[in-house]
C-alpha positions, 0 to 999 in steps of 0.5 A: 807753053800758055802763058801764065795769067796775071792776077794784079790785085789792087791794095784793097784786094791784097788786104782782103786776102791777108784778113781772110785767105792768109789771116794766119800768115805773119808779115814774111810767109804773106810776103812769099805767099803772094809771091808765089800765087804771082809767080804761078798765075793763081788767084786766092779768091778762087781757092786756086792757092792757100796757105797754111801754117803749123805750129801757129803758137810755137816760134821754133815750130811754126812753118807755112806751107802752100797748098795748091788745090785740085782747081789750081794745080789742073790750071798750072798743069793746063799751062804747060801745054803737054798735059791730058787730064786722067781718061780713066778712073783712079784704081784702088788696091782694097785689103777687106781685112784691112776695114776699120775705124781707121780705114772705113774701105780698106784701102792700100794705095790709090794709083792715077794715070795722067797723060803727057806730050812727048816733045819730041815724038809728039807721042802721048804717055801715062804718068802714074801717081800712087798714093799709100793710105798708110802714108797720108790717110791723118791716123793719129791718137788722142792726147789722152792716150799718152803717158808723160814718162821722165827721161832721166835728164833735166831742165837747166832749171832743175826740172825733169824732162819728160817724152810722152809715151802711148799707153798699152792699148791705145788706139789710134782714130781716122780724124773725122774734121774733114772728108777723109772718114766721109770720102776715103776713094777721092782722098787718097786719089787727091794724093795720087794725082798730086804724086803723078803731076810732081812727077811729070811735071816737076819744074811747076809742081815741086815743092807745092802740095795739096792740102789733102796731102798736109791733113796728116801734117796737121793732126800730128802737128809737123814741123814745117807787108808793105802794101797791106801796111799802106792800105790800113794806113790810107784807111786811116787817113780817110776816116779823118780826112787826111788821104791825099791831101796836105796837113798844113798850117796857116798861121792861125793859132798854128791850127792844122788843115787838111788840104786836098793835093789838088787845092793846095798850089792855088791855097798856098798863093793866096796865102803869099800874096795876102800876107806880109814877108815876115807872116810868109817867111814863118808860115815856109819854116813851119810848113817844111815837110808838108812842103816836101810831100808836096814836092814829091807828088808834084814837082813842077808846082812845087817849083813855081810854087818855091819861087813864089814864096822866095820872092814874096820873102824877099818883099820884106823892106830893107830895114833903114840906119837909124838916125841920132835924132832917133835914137836921142828920142827913143825910149830906152834913152829918156832920162 
């Protein structure tokens, strides 16, 4: 079996995937999608793997399904080492009497034959996948072809429960937003090929779907990111000049300054050297969190800075004892 290709995406690329390919996913769905993409070695930017979210506005019915495009399917299959693509076109069972608005070519089913190698004998044998038009074609009724009738039950607020019921004479239609009307043979053949892949290579394809298989689910509404947030945070920090920097105050009216990490040690040492011990101690206390952040980034330099801080604060002269003469002449003792 060939090794799985690894796609090491940068934080910026991962954020781009979420904003484009996976824009409908919530955080958990996006994390799952990215893990499956990594596990399968598929590239979201090439359209090899796609997340499809059903019932986006209904929390109870919301469900994400991971779609593997035809290119992605063949990438996975090729890595198996015992796969060969079909050597002949798909075969179709046709009934001209079925031709109509919901079945432009009267297709009953399509069958695709792939090749799998026997691991013991080395012989190749066919793996068949069959898909029936009535099971996969996105056929439905438009909303205006339903009546809402009372069921006889009521909701807790007393309002009657209702159910959808087709009107007499309602006519189904084939969804024309995709390719099922324009390329019916291709679409049903894609479903059949995915069936064959699942039959021959279940470990690789169980739980994965071709987009053509899910078109029916879309129209009938089936029930079915720390890195990104970090990338967004980095962008916000860059906008204010705080990326890869330490936000510190030097005691000048306690205004804040973003000091690049590479300059922080030298700037801090200069401050410690030139300021009196009391101000250095106050500076240390006011900047405990920034100093911890510096420690996490450069522990060696932070340890040296800690030593210099302690030495500078220790320079403070010991307070001398007050003499009797000083007490007698102190302003508070006068009079």
